[in-house]
N, C-alpha and C positions, 0 to 999 in steps of 0.2 A: 503491501498498498503507501502511500505517497499525504503528504498534507497538502492542503489546497487553501488560497486566502479568500475569504468573502470577499469579496467588491464593492457592493454598498457599504462595507461597515472599516473597509481601510482608508487613512487617511491619508496615505503616498507617500508617509514620513520618509519611507525608505533603511528604517534600522535593524529592516530583516535581512534584505540583498546582502548588506555586508557582513553578516553575520552565519550564513548560509555557507556551511561548509564542504558544499559538492556544486556550490553556483549555480544552484537552481530556479535562482528566483530571478525576476525581473521586470519593469518599469514596461506594462503595454498599456497604450491609452491614456488612460487615465488612472489606472491602479497598479498595484506588482501581482505580480502571478512567478503559481511555482510548475514548473516543468517537472510533470510528475517521473518521466523518463531518466530524469536525471536527480530525483528528489530521493535522498537514501533515511531519509527519516532520523538522520544524523546518528546514526547506527551506528555503534564502533570508535564514534568522533564525540559523542557525551551523549550524560545519562539523560538529559531532557531536550526536546528538538528547540532548537537557536529563535526559528523563527516565531513560533508560539512564546518563548519566555523573553524576548525583549518587545513585543511589540506590545504600544500603549493601549490596544483594543480590544480587549477579555475578549476569546472565543474568536477571532477573525482569524487564525494561522487553524488548523484543522483538521484533523485526520480527515480524506476524503472517502468518500463512501464507496 
């Protein structure tokens, strides 16, 4: 599985982009997106997902269904 960003909640602050160890996050349109093919859920790098950890809006970076 991968994580995704809830576009309607994203403030486009950019904090997540620089914290992602797999470079899976990029700016597209008016929000950030996570490339599910690159997202590793920070497995092997961190104990918690860095996008969700640094995001100022709770529950914006969530596990994709």
